[in-house]
C-alpha positions as CSV (number, residue, x, y, z in Angstrom):
1,M,0.4,133.9,-12.0
2,K,4.1,134.3,-11.3
3,T,4.2,131.0,-9.4
4,T,2.5,129.2,-12.3
5,L,5.0,130.7,-14.7
6,K,7.9,129.7,-12.5
7,L,6.6,126.2,-12.2
8,I,6.1,125.9,-16.0
9,T,9.6,127.2,-16.6
10,V,11.1,124.7,-14.1
11,L,9.2,121.8,-15.7
12,L,10.3,122.8,-19.2
13,V,13.9,123.1,-18.2
14,T,13.7,119.7,-16.5
15,L,12.1,118.2,-19.6
16,L,14.8,119.7,-21.9
17,V,17.6,118.5,-19.7
18,S,16.2,115.0,-19.3
19,C,15.7,114.6,-23.1
20,G,19.4,115.0,-23.9
21,G,20.7,112.6,-26.5
22,K,22.8,109.6,-25.4
23,E,25.7,109.6,-27.8
24,E,28.2,106.8,-27.5
25,K,31.7,108.1,-27.6
26,K,34.4,106.0,-29.2
27,K,37.2,105.3,-26.9
28,E,40.6,105.8,-28.5
29,K,43.2,103.3,-27.4
30,I,46.1,105.7,-27.6
31,S,47.7,106.3,-24.3
32,Y,50.4,108.7,-23.3
33,P,52.5,108.4,-20.2
34,K,51.2,110.6,-17.5
35,K,53.4,113.3,-16.1
36,E,53.4,114.1,-12.4
37,P,52.3,117.6,-11.8
38,T,55.1,119.8,-10.7
39,E,52.8,122.0,-8.5
40,Q,49.9,121.0,-6.4
41,T,47.1,123.4,-7.2
42,T,44.2,123.4,-4.9
43,T,41.4,125.4,-6.2
44,P,38.3,125.1,-4.2
45,K,35.4,123.7,-6.2
46,E,32.2,125.6,-6.1
47,E,29.8,123.2,-4.7
48,N,26.1,123.6,-5.3
49,V,25.1,124.0,-1.7
50,P,21.3,124.4,-1.2
51,A,20.3,127.7,0.3
52,S,19.0,126.1,3.4
53,K,22.5,124.7,4.2
54,R,24.5,127.7,3.0
55,I,26.1,129.9,5.6
56,D,25.5,133.7,5.2
57,L,26.4,135.7,8.3
58,A,26.5,139.1,6.6
59,N,23.1,139.5,5.1
60,K,20.6,141.2,7.5
61,G,17.7,140.9,5.2
62,I,15.0,143.5,4.3
63,G,12.7,144.8,6.9
64,P,12.4,146.8,10.1
65,I,15.2,144.9,12.0
66,T,18.6,146.4,11.6
67,S,20.3,145.3,14.8
68,V,19.9,142.5,17.3
69,D,22.1,142.0,20.4
70,L,22.5,138.3,21.3
71,S,25.4,138.8,23.8
72,N,23.2,138.4,26.9
73,P,22.5,134.9,28.2
74,V,19.3,133.2,27.0
75,D,16.2,134.7,28.5
76,Q,14.1,131.7,29.6
77,K,10.9,133.8,29.9
78,M,11.3,134.9,26.3
79,V,12.1,131.3,25.3
80,T,8.9,130.1,26.8
81,H,6.9,132.8,25.0
82,G,8.8,132.1,21.8
83,A,8.1,128.4,22.0
84,D,4.4,129.1,22.5
85,V,4.3,131.5,19.5
86,Y,6.3,128.9,17.4
87,K,3.9,126.1,18.3
88,K,0.8,128.2,17.5
89,M,2.0,130.0,14.4
90,C,4.8,128.1,12.7
91,T,4.4,124.3,13.1
92,A,2.0,124.1,10.2
93,C,5.0,124.5,7.9
94,H,8.1,124.1,10.0
95,R,9.5,121.1,12.0
96,I,12.1,121.7,14.6
97,D,14.8,119.4,13.2
98,K,13.8,118.4,9.7
99,K,12.8,119.9,6.4
100,F,9.1,120.1,5.9
101,I,7.1,122.7,3.9
102,G,9.7,125.2,5.2
103,P,13.2,124.8,6.6
104,A,14.0,123.5,10.1
105,P,14.9,126.3,12.6
106,T,17.5,124.1,14.4
107,G,20.9,125.7,14.0
108,I,19.5,128.7,12.0
109,L,21.7,131.2,13.9
110,E,24.8,129.3,12.8
111,R,23.8,130.0,9.2
112,R,21.9,133.4,9.3
113,T,22.2,136.6,11.2
114,P,19.5,137.2,13.9
115,E,18.4,140.3,11.9
116,W,17.8,138.2,8.8
117,V,15.8,135.7,10.8
118,M,13.6,138.3,12.4
119,N,13.1,140.2,9.1
120,M,12.0,136.9,7.5
121,I,9.5,136.3,10.3
122,L,8.2,139.9,10.2
123,N,8.5,140.7,6.4
124,P,8.4,137.4,4.5
125,Q,6.7,138.7,1.3
126,E,9.2,141.5,0.7
127,M,12.1,139.2,1.7
128,T,11.1,136.6,-0.9
129,Q,10.8,139.3,-3.6
130,R,14.0,141.2,-2.9
131,D,16.4,139.2,-0.8
132,P,18.5,136.9,-2.9
133,L,18.8,134.2,-0.2
134,A,15.1,134.3,0.6
135,K,14.4,133.9,-3.2
136,E,16.6,130.8,-3.3
137,L,14.9,129.3,-0.3
138,L,11.5,129.9,-1.9
139,M,12.7,127.9,-4.9
140,E,14.3,125.2,-2.8
141,F,11.0,124.7,-0.9
142,N,9.0,124.3,-4.1
143,G,7.8,127.9,-4.3
144,S,5.9,127.7,-1.0
145,P,6.1,131.3,0.3
146,M,6.2,131.9,4.0
147,A,2.9,133.4,5.2
148,N,3.0,136.7,7.1
149,Q,1.6,135.7,10.5
150,G,1.3,139.3,11.7
151,L,3.7,138.8,14.6
152,T,4.9,141.8,16.6
153,E,8.6,142.6,16.9
154,K,8.3,141.4,20.5
155,D,6.9,138.0,19.4
156,A,9.5,137.6,16.6
157,R,12.3,138.4,19.1
158,A,10.8,135.7,21.5
159,V,10.8,133.2,18.6
160,L,14.4,134.1,17.9
161,E,15.3,133.6,21.6
162,Y,13.6,130.1,21.3
163,F,15.7,129.4,18.2
164,R,18.8,130.1,20.3
165,T,18.0,127.1,22.5
166,L,17.5,124.6,19.6
167,E,20.5,122.3,19.0
């Protein structure tokens, strides 16, 4: 019901925006000499960066994971297990290096904290309801919620270790 309501709202907003009038503005032919600015002001413009590209290395997400240590070298045994779990459970919606139904995991640890990634894997329903970034991702990916695959913390940690190897 909520998804249907959101979809209808998005469609109505799109319709209203696209139906704006096209008024022709009269160009005035009065010109004034331009003055050179005395000071250069550089105010950074807020760009509308999609949630999947935005960098947020402070948010740990909502769920059981509060701390993950990635200081050790990559554990190849965990990588193998994580790749197997990813291929079995995640490839229906995720592609390694491109947007599909869900975002690509390549470079995810450059944009998200490891805790956030694991909490999203383990607790996707609550994350998409209460975490602002997860909510934005849900909307960016057409309201397709991530399914809870029922992974254990060990499996989620192995998938995270696999993500560390993706470039």
